[in-house]
N, C-alpha and C positions, 0 to 999 in steps of 0.2 A: 328732791326725793330724800327720804331718810336713808343714810348710808350705813346704818347698823348692820353688821354682818356681810356687807357687800364686798366681795373680793375683787371683782372687775365689773366695770360698767361701760357699755358702748352707748353713745348718744349720736344717732344719725351718722354712724361711721360707714364710710364707703371706701372701696379700694378699686382704683382703675389702673390698668397696665397700658402703657403706650399713650400716644397723643393723636389728636385729629381723627381722621377717618378710620384709622386702624386701632383706635383705642378700644379696649375690652373692659367692661365693668364687671369685676368678679363679685363684688358685694355692693348692693344698693342700700345706702342709708340704714344700716342695721341699728336698732335700739333695743338693748336687752341688758340683763345683769345676771351675774352668777354669785350666789351667796354661800356662806359657810354651810356645809351639809347638803347642798343641792346635788342631785343625781340626774343629769340631763343627757338625753340622747338627741343628737342632731341627725336627721335622716334626709335623704334626697338623692337624686341621681348623680352619677359622675358628672363633674363639671358644673355643679350647682352652686359652688362657692363654699362648701363646708370646710375644706382645708384652709382657704384664705381667711375665713372667719376665725378659725382656731389660731392662725398666725397672728391675727390682730389681737385676740385675747391674750396671747402669750408675749406680746410686744416684740415679736420677730419681724413684723412689718408695721409701718405707720399708716394710718388712714390717709387717703387722699383728701377727703373732707370729713368733717365731724370729729368726734373725740373718743378716746378710750382712756379710762382712768382706773387705778387700782387702789381704791380708798381703804380696803381691808388688809393691805400688805404693809408690814413695817419696813420692808426693804423694797428697792426697785425690783421689777420682775427679773428673775434669773433662776438658775437650776435649783437653788435652795428655797425658792418661793413659788415658782411656776414650773412644773415638770411637763414635758411634751413627749409623747410617744408618736414618732413620725410614721407616716404611711410607707415611705420608701426606705431604702438602706440608709442607716445613720451611724453605724459603728465605724470607728477609725481603723483602717486596715492594718496599721502597724502595731496595734495594741491587741493583746489577747483578751479573752472574754472578761476575766476578772479585772483587768486594767481598764477596759472600756466601762465596766459597771461602776468602778470606784472613782472614775474621772471627775464627776461633779464635786465630790467631797475633797479630792486632792486639789482641784483648782480653787476651792474656797478655803484652803489652808489646813484641812484635816490631816493629821499625821498619817503617813501611808499605811502602817500596820493596822490602825483602827479603820481606815477607809477600806482596806481589803477584807477585814472581818465583816464589816457591814455589807460589803458587796457580796460576799459568799452567802451570808444569811438571806439576802434578797434573791440571789440566784436560786437558792433552795426553794424559796416560795413559789417560783415559777418552774420548778423541776428542771433547772438548768445548771445546777452546781457541778455536774459531771463534765460540763463543757468549759470549765474555768480556764484551762490552759490552751484552749483552741483559739486559732486566729479566725477573724470573720470569714475569710475565704473558705474555711473548712466547715462552715455552718450551712444548713439548709435555710431557706427563707423563713420557715416557721421558727426554727431555733434562733435565728437572728432577731426575730420579732420578740420572742420571749426575753432575750437578753436586753433588748431596748426597753421593755417594760421594767425589768429589774433595775436598770440604770436610773430610771425615773424614781422608783420607790426608794432607792438608796439615799437620795437627797431629802426625803421626807418633806415634800413641798406642801404649801397650803392649798394650791390649786393644781389639779391633774387634768391635762388635756390629752386625749388619746384619739389619734386619727386612724380609723379602721384597724384597731389593734388585733382583731381576729381574722383579718383578711387573708392571711397566708397559713392559717391554722386549721386542722381538722376540727370537727364539732366538739369532741371531748376536750382537746387542748384549748380551744377558744372559750369554752364554758369555764374552764379552770382559770384562764387569764382574767376573765370578767369577775370571777369569784375573788381573785386576789386584788384586783383594782378596787372593788367595792369594799372588801374587808380592810384594805389599807386606808382608803379614804375615811372609813368609819373610825379606825384607830387614830388617824392623824387629825380628825375633825376637818378634813379637807373638802373642798368642792370638787366634783368630778363631772367632766363633760366628755362624752364619747361620740365621735362621728362614725356612723356605721351604715352599711347597706343592708345589714342583716336584721330582719324584724325580730328574730329571737333575742338578739343582743339588745335591741331597743326596748323590748318589753321588760328587760331586767332593771331598767332605770325608771325612776318614778316620774320624771318630767320628759315631755316630748317637744322638741323643736323640729321644724321642717324647713328645708331650703329648696327653692326652685328658681332657676335663672338668676341666681344672685340675691334673691329676696328672702329674708328671714321671716318666719312666722312662729314666734314663741307660743307656747300654750298659755291659756288665760290665767293660770295659777299666779297668785301674788308674788311668790318667791322667784318667779322667772318671767314676769310679764314685761312687755316693752317698757323702756324707761319713759317716764312722763316728761314731755317737753316743758310743762308748766312747773315742774319741780315738786309735784304732790305725790302722795303715796299711790302706787299702782292699784 
């Protein structure tokens, strides 16, 4: 397959938890790719494998079988190349909001003052700058989710993966977060993949993938069609 613009590619990637009779297959042989500029919604019921697929795309988990590769990244997957908005709590309890948001930059060697300025700018994008000195325990679920989005944006990744980013937000706040994700992806020239239960969110993205019982069904568009096992163009 021509790798031009391909940020991540799965080839028959599967993920199984456990062994023997108790084994659970979370993802069955997924073949797909995400390219620069893609805007993809992954829909499906709870437990369908959406989160596990995002973890595979982010290199947070390794496939049990098959392969995942990142031909379009100049560095290995990490916060500066692949940003993940997690579905559950992901902020570090001992750090305040601005410290949590600046963390990816600080860990990559950015001077702390510059990292804090960038973090405050990104918090402002998600209308959370007023929370800068709060600890995670002082935040509502929706506020924590907005901070998690700002933390990903701070690192300016090439690929943004968001797992139910509006799940704990009211409709107006959720719409704003999707606005920010789309605008940031456009500015960075990044790929964006959003796992969501909300059809209103899914309609905001130009591509639709669905998952059911661990099986991925990408849409037939060439920019996100299943990877071809013969190596030809989709």
